[in-house]
C-alpha positions, 0 to 999 in steps of 0.5 A: 566468497564476498557478500554483497553489501547492498544485499546484506543491508536490505530489508525483507518484507514477507507477504503471507498468502491471503494478505492485503497490502496497504501503502500509506504515506503523504503524496510524494513519499514514493508509494507509487514508485515503490508499488511499480518496483515491487508489484505487477500493475494488475496487483496495484489498485491506486486511489488516483487511478480510480479517481481518473476512471470515475471522473476523468481526473485523478485530482478530483477529490469529489470523486473519492467516494466513488473511486474507493467504491470501485477500488474495493469492488475490484479488490473483492473480486481479486481476493475472491480469486486468491490474487494479491491486492496492493492498495496505493492511497495516502491512508492518512485519515483514521476513517480511511484506515477503518474502512480498509480494516472493515473491508479486510475483515469482511473478506477474511484477509489480514492487512500488511501496512507499509508506512512511508514515514519519510521526512516532509522535505522528501515528500514535498520534493517528490511531489514537486518533481511529478511530471503529471499532477502535483498535490498542493503543498498544504495538502501534503503537509496535512497528510504528513502531519496526520500520519506522523500523529497516527504512526505510534498507534497504527499497530494497535489499529489491528493491522497484522504487521506495520512496516515503517520506511523512514529514509529514501535509502530504505525504499531502495533497500527493500526486498519483497518476498511472497510466501507461497500459497497452498495450491488447492490442486496440489496433493498437499492440499487434498485431504483423503477420507 
């Protein structure tokens, strides 16, 4: 039997139960496309979508604090129900990652950080090809530089796992696997006295 070369070249990302998945990368790096490909729409909480909800404009940076307050409110409710949460945001600033870690600690979950560490040219091209809102190139460059500067220290920031995707091909080769949670109603999870 011949093996599928595409399958054998895949990168597996295992998501344990009670884990919050955070996507980090400059605008145009492919985070949202990746999220659409691998997660249900209800699992993905996008900072852009929450800016649109609170301000009718996903590019209104003055709405960022309110947007994240709303995002974290929904994330808390999903985690309380044992649901997967994927946060789609640049996470390029240390303060944003610190808030994410504090939120995860308060809800007793680990964070798996997927970093879209692609070349700047890829991010700029991805941003330019957007049919909707484009981020100013200077902002993409700042986000990219901030993540590049932080990338070697991300593991030390306290994430359970940091996965770096460095090429457009690596985005296509990812296979996301979810580890099953122990169902509270299953016989294996019930203790007898």
